[in-house]
Steps between C-alpha positions, in 0.01 A plus 500: 500500500641849543524635854428855606842502663674460163658820373525398135341708224270212403381444857436871553302510174291196595399640840422850371326433166122468491480123454122497456531753217782297345292180520202668329722621215650152457148358498408725205812383315403135546143569383646679199694188395191280545284732290771530235494118476123520454478790253813505285482162314184616321673824403807310373278274289315796353828673410641182345781458756607131508586501871171513692685618812698774325346779708519297822872441455561867431289603798706277732815635335388855584376404846844393623670840446181674617510316834872578532435868427222516761706332773820694422315833495336427836846509665564863399477811716268791411799711391628222271151462351486869412837486329417187303167644390671811366718280279211272397278798418768673292586182308145397417390855429756506217366163381144631526592785267674252269178302455349802325778492241616140453232296676291265284136595454264239647123558482560868430733560797877520550564368852772237463868470413694189404838496675732202444202290391295589809184710470492775765218739588676802661180644649468197729838570662444874524188458719660380828795737463258787430307423821816507713622829351155660535479381862843648571404836349173519694680398821752779445215748446371420850845514660634807319222731380756734345603230251299502170434127537137514392595689185762232427234234559281666236796496262564131577140413417499702179828344382351151528150574369633665184663189348223269630227703332710518183537118480194500573450315831207657683466212746847554646447877487182469705666266751802726555281810527276340764794393715668840465178684593455275805851583623438869438184478710687325784765771490242764594342595171243775531148423386516767231797316350310173513206655314742640243673166450169320458401760242828459312462122505143515376603744227787276393269199487248690290772612257628142473146379432446757227839469328617138542287252306578182696425674833166613364421150373582336833288742702212475254513119511496511878204740518314342210607142417300510176721778363797274420674166532481366857626151419773481762289651781212264418738203509634613839151532648405158364810359669369608839155363420642162396725475802240563767619465858744210461603514135518248217827356628866554403540488123128453440415858403376568149460878487877552540540375142301804387682758713788656300653640822402215731854471640545876557217751534221241547674238714253580780217375277689173441532462877124545531419234241744228605516553877178688568402804698674347804847553351400848379402591857830359630693714250292804594561431870877477449507835319280658768721361778818636339350846446335535842802367689731736310278800571483397866881491517517836323267660755741405780807651331639820649729566202302688229700346217436142616132579560450653155708236320323202660162658426594575140636152429195336659265719294695430181473127565136509608371733229663296224343181636162670544498635145588161353231313697244773430560465126460120524157531661402790271467778756774708334606564137780280363841637601755237397644479853648184652401335828805532731703178541231297320487620138769384260768759422867547582515879530188511714613216727848636569386862544225398746754288689726805521216710638394238754861451606515871580171468688645218711816703563313812611255310720768309690504545876761741626603386851701813567212735428255281689724489804540878504124545469436258784759673714344840440160370606621367837416714803783691660691290752459583861798669661743253649564691818199565714486737792526313828280612784723602794374428850405804702608526861221542754485837676758518771632152431778337304476275204500132594806301414453279196456131584 
């Protein structure tokens, strides 16, 4: 057991990191492995893969470096995080542009690259780095009004949305835009700007609906299920109905054999069928705990950068989870977005681990700052020397001799 008196880097990390937050994240990772064991054998059989646990083995293989990335990142200082995110953003922005040229087309979109036999989705890695850079720019706009930080933040958003829309990937575009707009609002955005941004977003959505066929089909199917094929959504809803409160039991689900994306986008539905609404509520509670605890820590931060960055990373994590679960229960159009730490996918798993590692690093307790704050709140000390009342001699008499 590590003592508070130890001065090692590991001991300092252990006593300053948010251990409850770390435990909740590890809990999601464990649930992800369990659900991958439940969902992926049916997918492997449908794809003709001889090894029934092909996806499970790969998920564990990705989970090991993801856990290492999360823990290693949580040791870093805010300045080191900013520098690393600049490098990560520049590298994966180049790869994001490369997907438009050399990326394979899958279901009408170019979002992936194959590097040394490994499939990489650059947009997944850009998201956490984008949040840190946006938070830094908005923090600078509050510290130094003369700096054109907000203008640079607009340029940062436009540079990312351009390639994402071109791929096209409207789900990631929406997610990044919502997080960016939230940070802009926290940085003191005027209401007129908010109205303008909402108008631009609504206009962009309308243009996407009118010009991109698959976006139009998805929205039409959501608003009117009779207008198109709703096979996968129907199978997901039937999964929840079959599972009830306590589920069919591990491995006993049947609807997962009909879900093409049961190990990725619709893993939440598999959880509902095999383990019931109880497990779904546990997963929902873990996500809610992580988000609310992070926002609580952000509200106590005096440093604008740490406050904005923690808020942005928590929103990125929470919105992605909310969109995925909303699609599974058919209260949002299909987006093709993974459930953090639970859905199968190497790029998603490692990029989310990177983002949560930065969240753990930024939310660590800072004893020096806390001590200074406590010292400033103490009342002023009473003067050491007090005036001593001198005896007064009676009229016409002398002072008595001291005993």
